[in-house]
Steps between C-alpha positions, in 0.01 A plus 500: 500500500454785252595757764853357508560534125752771407510642858761758399260677260246769578253338263430142407212412269359212301208416276295201617280344233283195438153385399192591700464282806862392543537694825677827416284706735507239775878465484542878507268532800693229684827680431350829620378331817840351579684825434251691713592269787861609448412867526457577132227719354353258247185471293316565174488847345165549320524645150316823579704553816821452301391763247400749771822448694728520198349826376477657843745780604631282784622211282845639416578564865368163622738283698410165658480495879571125504591225256213505250341246264258631236289250306337637184242284323389544137838656423438512123270800530765691696818439300565871435461602864694193616795594280522840668441349845782245463739761359421729794566228758808355328678834464446650846793715604562490788357146527199416714584392852267202455452247222216517248383186322237500224308203356308553175226244432355411159375205294793532255844661515795498260800732507511519121134589433166601645450719806829396666692559178342844471583573864867415450534670162358817653797534736741769384865403450630694800274289728507176301774329699345586839157365407635180343743437785211512747281268289462135594428231240123502427334234713263275309253318722368172368251290684626365833640152550804504275651182646179326605203635301264214590572528871463877487160472328370272772642728771323805352170312479531376858595847628196654327273233647651563842436873468140438397453268799642758738270772367181293489558262789408212268696188414637500142439196279763230464728524198490202263809287457751708306658243271708594198198524269308721744798732553550527125133593455517760778811650346349520152174652625655765726834566325652485852352847558444556874179696437339213308621247756343709776176535303492123452545454876222749581264345245560158657441637850179682412362208299594257780696267271854497359445187290528690170744768614763395245254525209389864525660714225587866544196631314262295711669619821479865394133466405436340842683786674304761302169329579601501867553877484170550321319294762648724767390816318145373451477391864616838635347731243206702645157443349495857375801428275503307174751221563588483130599868497697459824684204349581708194624787719729252679616376159581857394709544817697193387646722226494849654657390826394635841286815484358739757125478546488880484664507156237665279670386180477140617131549580451630144672187365264274697209710374609452136516124548156495664351695211665264249330215685163673468476610865384840615724781623349460845650151527852639535464605863367156596777329301768698683332421832511130416861530387588661834370192682680241285821683399526797733788553743556785741806705405677802646274755661208257500464512121341202326721341235373250244765227472534220243516128577828413672686293242568621146410167336160466670437873470570502125294185447210662686516807275514294181216263593262762638547757223521230233150370578357801316715508187277758331594765757844372605690706241325824604554432871869425445538817292331707772725342762809582295380859457467526878876439561682371191844401628415277801196352325698402192772347720237295683333389176835398349602314816169314509528410132846354562390312812191338347605437138493129431306417818197278435175690533654838423491507120353849537839656569639386166328786318300688765701821449511495118192716448607729784835555327329603179323786677793638700706804387829410341713695748346298781581177315861614470516522880327162534765350275767607749316320783474175306779245527543353153720217628204336669318228309184554709476854365591409143147507358430832672835634379418408141152659522638815666778560252297405193244759615779754542635431151155582361437806717842667502508816287723489192671827594881499538472582871346155560759310292707398809187374675402305190842333486486415871147365458614269219788379716268425791249334268773268374586394857132444584462277194809307603358441850175389336698239304461672162871491418474575127272796564735625772796486262323680215373776730846534657647555152253784445588647838871486413433679170309771687779549753767497226322793338464682832866443587611643166304817573590511871791294643332507842284208380796267444463347849138406431601365161750275679229374736273423208776321309569293811137383505515418130817296557323300770209426265741391226671264745169350615402455135812292435683775308819547704699673224233768462495533879876548505478771231242689705703467821812620315311816409400540867866486605596754234235743626591449865868563424413821318283612791778428750742713299258789519417452869735291713255422779437205727163435338655496152777263613244263654289501184805432282606215730153349461518542122836319483354218713198462272721513190720221639190285555382570144839407353497176700159407360623587151815288540742796483702406805806719441275804473306386806822480698602851393156642582491339843855624572388856428197450720703352785735797502205737552306276741797443728556873545130557562479209745796625698329834561144368550506122551136457597382667181739348246617157620207328317600652163866421565417136581290458184779641286748260667272212409473613136877534484546149639274355229693682226834375636364147522378505141851607399654204682638702791365277772719621786403864449135406445501308828666787688250757372201274560619418851516872577153561354361204695642643822334835441166343409517270803547802729214683327272194516562451870380856568237518226410147385187585305694743280826306453438126539446477124830676423682276748351197326624623160852557635507156662381334178792651310742420780391137494586472131843656545588277796376193318723568202790554737447150636377620840205267498387531861507880501332524161221265600445687828468831311262348243284349774486828692395687184234239422367517856477880482296490180284213628413719797439809288286312248279364778417858591484641148497223236449720192780744582763237575411223256791585269749523787377172646539325164854632458604408855365146457686473170825616662444259788451216252831588331688493832335174603605349166858609570478337844363176356163534677297424189173409670479837677624672184219343294239627747640856494537501120146373449362774723697761303373360168138507620522864609675610180241315289227716659702818458572415136132512415502876560842620382663233287825664399583637841495160673610280211868482595463421873220256417733319261777488762254355754398235247867414446556461875188284526633281220838456670350435843234254382551134573578364153384150593171598661414809291692483171218666305493797741876542476507483122195720433627765743844507341357514147258780585782698665717461191216605269434820698867596506534428129218747436651761732842462338350543154360839608804614701807288419737712712280491805418129506790321327657376825169389654397332177822299504450412869150357453613309191770318695248435779261349243780279368577386855135412569461318168809298578366414846166374361662273240511734201876553495537470123242776442665710768836519318409760230331717765813483716713585196283807430539616861879456481513694174301784658736512798806491272365804319445680831857416610634651179287813535559547874827335605528418867127498566352170376787250523360344818157458339658343191700259716183394682317458168784281368472287813123462449557412134758241606234332716264490202769345276576245768130409537483462121796261506741745333777459759785658303293815438405509868865477608603771254225733625616450860860571403404810307288622793793457739733681264254790465447516876854638545378852421227522768724302738760776491243781496251376758610173667214495753248460217713266295612250768156328540478465120859371490418235761204374297677505162827349625318219679291417192806521272713270719216249523443482126874464443512216752192327352651511151856422612617830351780707650378846612665815365778549754571861394151608604505309827848632590385854430205471736713330763734800500215751506323327786823466694565873459144589608525273805822666610349845447199402708721373782695825484180692567 
């Protein structure tokens, strides 16, 4: 219950975001209804009413007469006012007698960028703590049915059919048998979106048959819904009105929003459209009369209000289809509509573009605004840029067109230099979302150069330079250039530290904490684990202080930094500390995911995947397998709902699951998981080869190990060889970054070759892997001894399979001797390896009637005896 969150505070607020149709408005209305039953004043605050209230003389003296919930839709267009509103409520002195809760609704929301980032960055330092302390973690709404998507789909369809039956008094058609194939088809065609599921149900009811309900794609459903609306208009339009002009007037309302019938400016807009269509001026009165019958509602004081179609998706589709039928006048009509009321019209056009991009039958929206952009004044385009979320792939093509137009139209005068730099930065992000990674990187470099110049002339631009560098670092990382990414992130940290020295504010501390976190991730990708550990330690120090003062706002950043730190510690061989940090991060993400699953399930899955690896190496097989299975289940569920977004995570989780199943000896299940991972990575590799090469190679290695060598020897061998080839190539480009992984896949290849009867050919490969590990042990003492011991054990098996028994025995003995170092440093990891090596060594000694090395065995007997006593003492 949102009303119970932070009950001690005057103000509590959150941003609720999600795609069109997921139920943001419906959920908010349900919350308002329930709170109203408890005596709250609760409901939506229209945008115009918010403006009028905020700027009225009575606002500063306002005090709630009861607990109050305000719901504000389309928050992006109000970020400046909302900043002042939240500051006013959060800093009341004396406090209100009643609680105020505010929900801000938008399609997208991120604390580090966009409208929400601007809202938070606009808070002055003296009020910063109060506003952040009252902020809840942004609530991301995905489509319903997190735990049972198929069952939820069917429930929504049945509920819609039931509602139709109740309204019409008719019996709905029977649903076909919903087997797995049918449910999969329904999911793919509707994206689990409740609006499309409801449209499918209504289409089935009105056609009298649900036989093909699972086969109707989104575009077809929207076209059906639009045709339904057009049929209604034509049926109710008076004979004196031209139904085509009335339809077009209704389409214009789709983008202007509700308008008073007495609004002369709106009448002029309808007149312009009629003239563009070749109608006479006299037709306007009849068009408005027809519009009153089909879209008119009675408002306050008996006024007639023209209202758009109820749901945004259908409303936007109606506008696009109707206006798009006359492409020769569409551009002029859209321009006239924008002139009528630029801000809300642009917001509606942008929202519709995002909603319908990629939907079959709506190719129009891909470029329908391009010619309009070319004719608009540059200062207007600058404002439009602020409304447009660049981190939205559905708006990527529009974002590229918008910002390319701005680059051409922006004046070359020095006063526009900051806008030009910002435009280049936004253009780079739009290209990235469009999948043009190389273009994004090159444009980001130009944006960085522009901001470097601005920052030299005016230090106030250093913060924007840091933001731009952060984007460039992300593009470098995606392009498989982690060292370049780390260099860029290092520069970000330097700038953020300088800014904090000049202004020690909460906002600056939060931005520096985020920069340290990103730098740690970059160092991890680059293989600089010591530096990653130092960066994450600096970040943790800042995050912990921030989280203590405002937990709701900063726990997510703190948890991510903990996870980065755990990975760095693990790579440095500090398994206990890695496990402790990861366990803490997992706990935070689990709490966040329970309250906000659509936003944090993915992060929980990532933490669990790492935790599984740590526990597996510590010999805690049951716990590690449970964590790996939970992570895999999370990403299976997420990929069902959004396959493109979570393909990489699903592949990694299946790969990690395969590794834990191999450790547990469940090779049949491991082979299935590894094969699935390999298949996904193979598809991903076709687009971005370097980025996915390493995990793809690891998945191939796991598939090789898990494969049944008797039934599928060719699969095992080809997978292992391909994995080794990829890592050899990666190591040739970046020896420091891939030396350990290259050695690991080599020893895996030797093991597979030995298992499929190629032991003699496996020996030189095993020797090369051992030599690589020996070099790593010399360069980084204390870090790779356990890996070298395992490699020696694998090599011993190959020698034994080749009939070289003395060499096998010597390799086992050397492995046991080397294992002393990790045994003393991290016994939990070393004991499972000791058990395997000691057993194999004793067996080969017995088979060859050779006395084992008593000094080694006595040493381990003493160590194990000591550890057993210590454990009993605990």
